[in-house]
BALOBA-1460 file (C-alpha; in Angstrom, 3 decimals):
// residues 94
<rec num="1" residu="x" x="0.673" y="22.800" z="-42.195"/>
<rec num="2" residu="x" x="-0.160" y="20.600" z="-39.238"/>
<rec num="3" residu="x" x="3.086" y="18.723" z="-39.838"/>
<rec num="4" residu="x" x="5.131" y="21.932" z="-39.618"/>
<rec num="5" residu="x" x="3.260" y="23.102" z="-36.529"/>
<rec num="6" residu="x" x="3.865" y="19.741" z="-34.865"/>
<rec num="7" residu="x" x="7.606" y="19.902" z="-35.569"/>
<rec num="8" residu="x" x="7.790" y="23.371" z="-34.020"/>
<rec num="9" residu="x" x="5.777" y="22.316" z="-30.976"/>
<rec num="10" residu="x" x="7.961" y="19.222" z="-30.572"/>
<rec num="11" residu="x" x="10.976" y="21.445" z="-29.926"/>
<rec num="12" residu="x" x="9.387" y="22.361" z="-26.570"/>
<rec num="13" residu="x" x="7.897" y="18.950" z="-25.753"/>
<rec num="14" residu="x" x="10.400" y="16.090" z="-25.340"/>
<rec num="15" residu="x" x="7.744" y="13.368" z="-25.580"/>
<rec num="16" residu="x" x="6.296" y="14.804" z="-28.780"/>
<rec num="17" residu="x" x="9.816" y="15.323" z="-30.113"/>
<rec num="18" residu="x" x="10.545" y="11.599" z="-29.748"/>
<rec num="19" residu="x" x="7.295" y="10.748" z="-31.522"/>
<rec num="20" residu="x" x="8.192" y="13.080" z="-34.393"/>
<rec num="21" residu="x" x="11.729" y="11.661" z="-34.523"/>
<rec num="22" residu="x" x="10.302" y="8.147" z="-34.695"/>
<rec num="23" residu="x" x="8.040" y="9.230" z="-37.541"/>
<rec num="24" residu="x" x="11.018" y="10.684" z="-39.399"/>
<rec num="25" residu="x" x="12.926" y="7.420" z="-39.033"/>
<rec num="26" residu="x" x="9.930" y="5.543" z="-40.434"/>
<rec num="27" residu="x" x="9.581" y="8.138" z="-43.185"/>
<rec num="28" residu="x" x="13.195" y="7.700" z="-44.299"/>
<rec num="29" residu="x" x="12.691" y="3.953" z="-44.480"/>
<rec num="30" residu="x" x="9.427" y="4.322" z="-46.383"/>
<rec num="31" residu="x" x="10.963" y="6.753" z="-48.848"/>
<rec num="32" residu="x" x="13.889" y="4.400" z="-49.491"/>
<rec num="33" residu="x" x="11.401" y="1.591" z="-50.127"/>
<rec num="34" residu="x" x="9.442" y="3.744" z="-52.592"/>
<rec num="35" residu="x" x="12.581" y="4.432" z="-54.624"/>
<rec num="36" residu="x" x="14.201" y="0.991" z="-54.495"/>
<rec num="37" residu="x" x="11.226" y="-1.353" z="-54.159"/>
<rec num="38" residu="x" x="13.201" y="-3.253" z="-51.514"/>
<rec num="39" residu="x" x="11.044" y="-4.211" z="-48.514"/>
<rec num="40" residu="x" x="11.809" y="-1.941" z="-45.580"/>
<rec num="41" residu="x" x="12.951" y="-4.827" z="-43.383"/>
<rec num="42" residu="x" x="15.589" y="-5.705" z="-46.003"/>
<rec num="43" residu="x" x="16.925" y="-2.199" z="-46.639"/>
<rec num="44" residu="x" x="20.498" y="-1.566" z="-45.547"/>
<rec num="45" residu="x" x="20.716" y="1.198" z="-42.939"/>
<rec num="46" residu="x" x="23.040" y="3.121" z="-45.262"/>
<rec num="47" residu="x" x="20.316" y="3.235" z="-47.940"/>
<rec num="48" residu="x" x="17.745" y="4.433" z="-45.426"/>
<rec num="49" residu="x" x="20.086" y="7.142" z="-44.091"/>
<rec num="50" residu="x" x="21.217" y="8.326" z="-47.528"/>
<rec num="51" residu="x" x="18.522" y="7.792" z="-50.137"/>
<rec num="52" residu="x" x="15.652" y="7.882" z="-47.657"/>
<rec num="53" residu="x" x="16.920" y="11.057" z="-45.994"/>
<rec num="54" residu="x" x="17.339" y="12.894" z="-49.292"/>
<rec num="55" residu="x" x="13.883" y="11.839" z="-50.469"/>
<rec num="56" residu="x" x="12.339" y="12.993" z="-47.194"/>
<rec num="57" residu="x" x="14.184" y="16.323" z="-47.412"/>
<rec num="58" residu="x" x="12.973" y="16.871" z="-50.972"/>
<rec num="59" residu="x" x="9.409" y="16.047" z="-50.002"/>
<rec num="60" residu="x" x="9.474" y="18.440" z="-47.043"/>
<rec num="61" residu="x" x="10.969" y="21.281" z="-49.041"/>
<rec num="62" residu="x" x="8.579" y="20.830" z="-51.930"/>
<rec num="63" residu="x" x="5.656" y="20.628" z="-49.538"/>
<rec num="64" residu="x" x="6.636" y="23.979" z="-47.990"/>
<rec num="65" residu="x" x="6.895" y="25.587" z="-51.430"/>
<rec num="66" residu="x" x="3.491" y="24.285" z="-52.503"/>
<rec num="67" residu="x" x="1.827" y="25.370" z="-49.252"/>
<rec num="68" residu="x" x="3.406" y="28.829" z="-49.260"/>
<rec num="69" residu="x" x="3.394" y="29.734" z="-52.947"/>
<rec num="70" residu="x" x="1.549" y="27.146" z="-55.017"/>
<rec num="71" residu="x" x="1.475" y="29.333" z="-58.143"/>
<rec num="72" residu="x" x="5.261" y="29.365" z="-58.492"/>
<rec num="73" residu="x" x="6.163" y="26.050" z="-56.860"/>
<rec num="74" residu="x" x="8.141" y="23.807" z="-59.210"/>
<rec num="75" residu="x" x="6.461" y="21.218" z="-61.376"/>
<rec num="76" residu="x" x="7.514" y="17.570" z="-61.307"/>
<rec num="77" residu="x" x="9.444" y="18.123" z="-64.521"/>
<rec num="78" residu="x" x="11.301" y="21.078" z="-63.017"/>
<rec num="79" residu="x" x="12.174" y="19.103" z="-59.902"/>
<rec num="80" residu="x" x="13.568" y="16.283" z="-62.039"/>
<rec num="81" residu="x" x="15.560" y="18.731" z="-64.137"/>
<rec num="82" residu="x" x="16.959" y="20.262" z="-60.957"/>
<rec num="83" residu="x" x="17.957" y="16.873" z="-59.558"/>
<rec num="84" residu="x" x="19.669" y="15.986" z="-62.815"/>
<rec num="85" residu="x" x="21.508" y="19.323" z="-62.886"/>
<rec num="86" residu="x" x="22.613" y="18.844" z="-59.294"/>
<rec num="87" residu="x" x="23.781" y="15.279" z="-59.944"/>
<rec num="88" residu="x" x="25.802" y="16.429" z="-62.957"/>
<rec num="89" residu="x" x="27.734" y="18.797" z="-60.685"/>
<rec num="90" residu="x" x="28.514" y="16.370" z="-57.887"/>
<rec num="91" residu="x" x="32.124" y="15.356" z="-57.357"/>
<rec num="92" residu="x" x="32.916" y="11.682" z="-57.872"/>
<rec num="93" residu="x" x="33.868" y="11.410" z="-54.209"/>
<rec num="94" residu="x" x="33.043" y="13.557" z="-51.229"/>
């Protein structure tokens, strides 16, 4: 919850906003590393901005669901099934 409160406060505090933005950039890189196993310093920027961003978005959304309604938040298996279902419906090219 502190994370969400900080993001909201950062919208009114430019210095805090830059700190949060820096943390998000690091988070995207860390998430891309966790998925690929490639050291962060060696990750292509495209991987950080695509894979890392999606991972960070999933984490944030799942965190909100678990904080707000833990009894009906999705299980790991349900999240994986949802990702697979989404991937199956993606066009070959955007």
